[in-house]
N, C-alpha and C positions, 0 to 999 in steps of 0.2 A: 851941400855939405854931405859928409859921411859920418854917421853917428853909430858907434858900435854898441852892442850889448855887453854887459860886464861879465863876459865869460869867453874862454877860449876852448875849442873843441878839437879833438883829434880826427883827422879825415878818414881814418880806417873805419870809424863808426861801429855799428849803424846807429844813426840818430835822425829824428825828424823834429823840426821846429815849426810851430804853427804861428801865424800872424793874422791879425785883423786890421784891415786898412780902410779908412774912410776919407774921402776927399770931396770938397764942394767949392763952388765958386773958383775953380782951378782952370785957368785958360791954357796952361802949358803942360797938362798931363798930371799924372799922379806920382807919388814917391815910389821907389823901387826897394826891393829887399835882396840881399845876397851875401857874399863872402869876400873877405880880404885876407891876404897872407898874414898870419899872426906873427911870423918870424920877422917880417920886414916892417910891419906897421909901427912897432915901437920906435924905429929910427925916424919916423916922420913926425914933424912938429905938430902937436895938437893944440887946439884952442878950446878950453873949457870942456875937455873930454870928447872932442870931435874934430874932424878935419874940415877946413873951410872950402871944400870942393868935392865933387862927385868923383871918387877914385876909380869907378868903373868906366868913366868916360874921359879921364884927364890924367895928366902927369903932374907930379907935385914938385914945384920949384922951391927948394929949401932956401936958396940964396941966389944971388945973381950968377954964380958960376957952378951951382950944384943942383942936380935934379935927382930926387929920390924916385926910384921906379918900383912899382909894386903890382903884383897880380891882384885883380879884383874882378868880380862878376856880379851883375845885378839883373833883376827880373821885374817887369811890370805886369802884375796879374790882371790889371784892368785892360791894357792894350795888347797884351800877349807879345811882348818883345823882350829881347835879352841884349844886354851890353856887357862886353868883356874886354879887359885890358890884359894882354899877355906881355911878358918880358922875355926878350931873346936870351937863350941859354937855359931857360927853365923848361920843364918837361910838360907843362899843362897843355892840353889839346882840346879843342872845341869839336863837338860831334853834332849830329843832326837828330839825336834821339834814337839812333840805331847803331849797330856795331860797324860803322863805316869810317873810312879815313876822314879826318877832320882838318882843322886849321890850327897852325902853330905860328908863333912869332919867329920871323926870320928876315934877314936882310937889313933890319934896323934894330935899335936897342929896345924899342917898344912899339906895339901895335894895339889899336883899339878897334873892336869889331861890333857889329850889330846884326841881329837876326830877328826876323818877324816869324812868330809862331802861327801855325795854321789853326788859330783859335779866334772865336768871335770876341768883339769888345764887350766888356761888362760895364753896365751902368753908364752914366753921363756925368763926369766930374765937374762940368761947367754949371750944373744946376745948383740951386740954393740948398737942396737936400738930396742926399744920395745914399744908396744902400751900402752897408759894409761888405767888404770882400774878404773871404777867407782864403789864405794862401799859405804855402809851406815850402820848406827846404829839406830835402832828404839826401844824406850822404852815407855811402857804404863802400868800403874797399877803395877809397880815394876817388869815387865817382859821384857826381852831383846830378840831381834831377830837381826840377821845380814843379810845384803842384798848385792847383787852385780848385775851388769848389764852385761849380756852375750848375744850375738847374737841379740842385739837391745832390749832385754827385761830384766826387773828386776826380780830377784829370791830371795826368802826369806827362811831362815832356819826355820821359825816359832819360837815359844818360845823355847829358848835354855838355858835360865837361869831365875829363878824366885826368888822372895823375895830379890830383890836387896837392898843394903843399901839405906837409905832415900835420901842421896845426893851422886852423883857420879861425877867423873872427867874424861872427854873424853881424851884419850891419844893415842900417837903413840909409838909403841914398836919396838926395834931392838935387835936381839939376835945373837951374833957372826957373824956380818954382814961384808961382804967385797964386795965393788962395788959402784955403783952410785944409789942413790934413792932420790925421791922427793915425799913427802906426803903433799897434799894441802887440807885444809878445804874449801869446795866449796859450802856449802849451809846449811840452817837451815829451817825447816818447822814443822808444828804441826801434820803432818801425813805422812805415807810412800807413795811411788809411787803407783799410782792407776792402773798401767798396769801390775801388777804382776800376772802371770798365776797361776791357782790353781793346786797344785800337792799333791796328797795324799800319796806319797811314804815316808817312813822314811827318814829324811834328813841326819841322821848319818849312815854311811856305817857299822861301827863297834861300839861296846859298848865303853863308856868312859873308858880309860885306865890310870893308874897312870903314870905320867911323873916323871923321877928321879929328886928329888929336888936338885937344884944347890945352893950352899952357895955363897951368893953375894961377900964375901970377897975374894973368890978364883976364881971368874969369869974372863974370858979372853975376851977382845974385840979388834977387828981390826977396825981401823978408816981410 
């Protein structure tokens, strides 16, 4: 599912949202946090204030002959991976944390991508008890960076997506999840943490790769 926070933010920013994520007895990974295009999302049919699929990894089939397409991007702070769905004709571009050419949707109406960050795994969500993970989203001038706290210090991806939609909706995403999870919105500020160490290494371990598009009408979820 994709569950939004009850607020819409302008992507010119600057703003930083902080989350705390706890997962245990989870055999399929942890929930992710990220953004959805706020201008498109109202046209998608919601169920009790949420969408019944992970929009960052899926397309939404409204009816048998209509598919709603929507930009969405999410981040797993535990596993250090990012998922993004781009729509052809829009200007969103995926970067590798530096000012280099990135990936855009082209050739088809919609593409979904995955990238693995050059970060170590935090915790073990399959255990009965697991430590909470602090993570964040920072947006400024239409550019997005993801953040997490490890070993007492905040780390940033650097700009990982640019030319965001004018207004975005912060969301929590779950994909084929089984286990216990709690995602808490824990803070809002106009700037990112100031104690982030400088790191010149490319943040993405490998290039962005296409993720198989999952049709929402055939998606399976465990609750």
